[in-house]
N, C-alpha and C positions, 0 to 999 in steps of 0.2 A: 503494499500499500503504501502510497505516494503523498505526503502531507505537507502543503505549505502554512507553515507560522507565520502572520503579520500581527507583529507587538512593537509598538515605539519606545518600551523601556528593553535596551539591548540586551540587559544583564540577563532580565525572567525570559527574553526570546532565546536565548542560547541556552539558560535551563530547562526552558521544555525541549527544546530541539535535542539536546545531549539526552535527556529520558526519554524522547520517541526515540532514537536512534536505538538507545540499549535495548529496545523490543523489537528489533530489526526491521524499523519502518525508514523510508527513506522521508526524509526531513528539507525542505528549504525555508528558508528564512528572511523577509523584507520589515523594513521598518516603518513606510509609510505607504497610503493608501495608491498611490501613482504607481509607485514602483510593482506593488500585488498584484495589481491589475495587468501590466506587462508580464510579470511572472507565471501569472494561473494561464495567459493566455497560452506562455513557449511551452509549459510544463505539465499542463492539462490536469493537476493534482485531484485524487480524489476526495480528500476532505481539506478545508481552508479552516485552521483555529485563528480564530478574525477577533484583534482587540478594537472596539467600538469606538474609541476616543484615538481616532489618527490623525497625523498631521497630513498635510497636503491635500488629499483627498479623504474626507471621514469615513468612517467604519460603515457607516448608514449605506451610503452612495457607494462603496467598495460591495457589499453586499446587493442593494438594488442592480449594478450591472452586470455582477455574475449572473444572479437569476434572467434581467433581463436578456443576456448573450445565450443563454441556452444551455451555461456550463453545466456537468454533470457531476461537480464538485458538490460534495456536502458542506453544510458551512456551520460551525461552532462558535456562537458568538461571546467573547468576554466582554465584562465591562465591570467596572466598581459601582455602577447605578445599580441597586439591588432592587428596588421597588416592583411589584406587581406590574405596575402600568406601565415600567420601562423595558420590561421584559417581554410583554405583550408586543408594546411597540417593534422590538426587536423582530419578534418570531413574525410579524406584520408585513416585515420585509422581505422575509422570503427566507430567513434563516432558518434551519432544520432543527437548531437546539440552541440554548443559552446558559450559560455559566458565568452566574455573578463572582466577583474578586473580594476576598482571598478563596481561593479553593486549594482541595487537597489533590495533587497530582494523580492521586491513583484513581480518583473520581473522573479527570477530563481523559485520561489513558481509557477508562471504560467508556467514554462518550466517545472518543474518536474509534474506537474500534466498533460500535453499535452503530455509528454513521457509516463507516466503511462497509459495514453488512448490508444496509439498504440501499448503498449504489447503485443507481438504475440499471446499469450494465456489469451487473454482479458475475463475475467471472467462475466458474468452478473450484470448488477446493480439493479436489482428488485430481490428480493428472497423470497420464500411465501415455508410456512409448516403449515398445518394445518389454524387456525387461525390466524399465525403471518405474517406478512409480513415486507419487511425493503428496503426501498430506500438508495442505498448506497452512490451514489452521492449527495443526498439532505439531508443525515442523519436523516434520519426520520424512524420511527418503529410504527407499530400499531400491536393491538391486539383485532379482530374483527373489531369495531366502536370505538375503544378508541386507542389515540395518546398516544404514551409510552416516556418519555422523558428521556434520557440514559446517564450516563457519557459516558467520551471517551472508558475506558477498558471494560464497560458494553456491548456499541455497537460491541467493536471489537470481543469480546467474542461470543456475539451472532450470529455476522458474518460469524462466523467458524464453530458454530453448524449449522447455516443455509446452510453454503456451502456443510457442511459434507451429508447434506439430510439424516439424521436417523441412519449413520454410528457411531461408539464410535469414540471418539476422546479424546485422553490422555491429562491429565493436563499438561505434557512434551511439548505437541505438542502447547496446548494453552499459554503455558507461553513462546514459541518459537515465533509464529505467533502472538500476541499481545500485549507483552513486548519487551524490548529489550535486548540486551548484560550484561546489567548492572543487569538483575533480579537474585535474588538470587535462586539458584534450591531449595533449602528446604524453600522458601517461602510459605506462607499460600495464597498469594495474589490470586490464582487462586478462592480457595476455597471460600474465603471471597468475590470475585467480584461474584460468580454464586450464593451466597446467596442473595446476593442486589438485581441480576438481575430478581431472582425468586419473590422478594418480589415486586420489580417496576411491572412483568409483573402480576401477579396476579393470582389467583387460575382459573382453575384447573392448577396445576404445569405442565409447558410444559419439563421441563426438567429432564432426570434420570439419576441418578448417579448409574453408574455400580463399588462398592466400588473396591479399588485396580489398576480400570482400566481407567475409565475416565468418561465422560457424552456425553448425546446423546438427541435430541430432539424425544419426543414420537409419 
């Protein structure tokens, strides 16, 4: 799942991002409404954690713009305003959920997960190709009758290849979907992760490299 955190308090934004990344989510961070709209159009997140009181473009206007553009992203609105009327107002703008500050991170995480499950184009949770199977929700991978323990990036990369179902996936797409905005486009991260993934999956090698174009599952 990809999450866009929009929060002008940079310390809080990074704390939220770090906590969500520890749960295996891909997280991008912006600190004002205008940049948030640009990033949302570029990365098409599954969930937007949106502070209401934003500079440049107010959070209300960001929410309205996302809904009006037909974005599939679910919006979790955050605000220090805790009155019932203000919560209702936020939901009437099109937000899918509303969380007043201060909040417990565990509650935010549970709400983000719930919104991800409600995505209008929800993807299958069990993926299979050949003797490979993945339970996305339980973070489990099997090859034949053998359980395979994968690190988060290895898991995310394999998930993208499984979802492609034999179609070619470029290194650029893998970098965009499995890593976040801080990833260096010239990094060897994808190649290195494919190498360790191959080692863990074992022979025969299920991943085909198409030189200069990307990867696909055999």
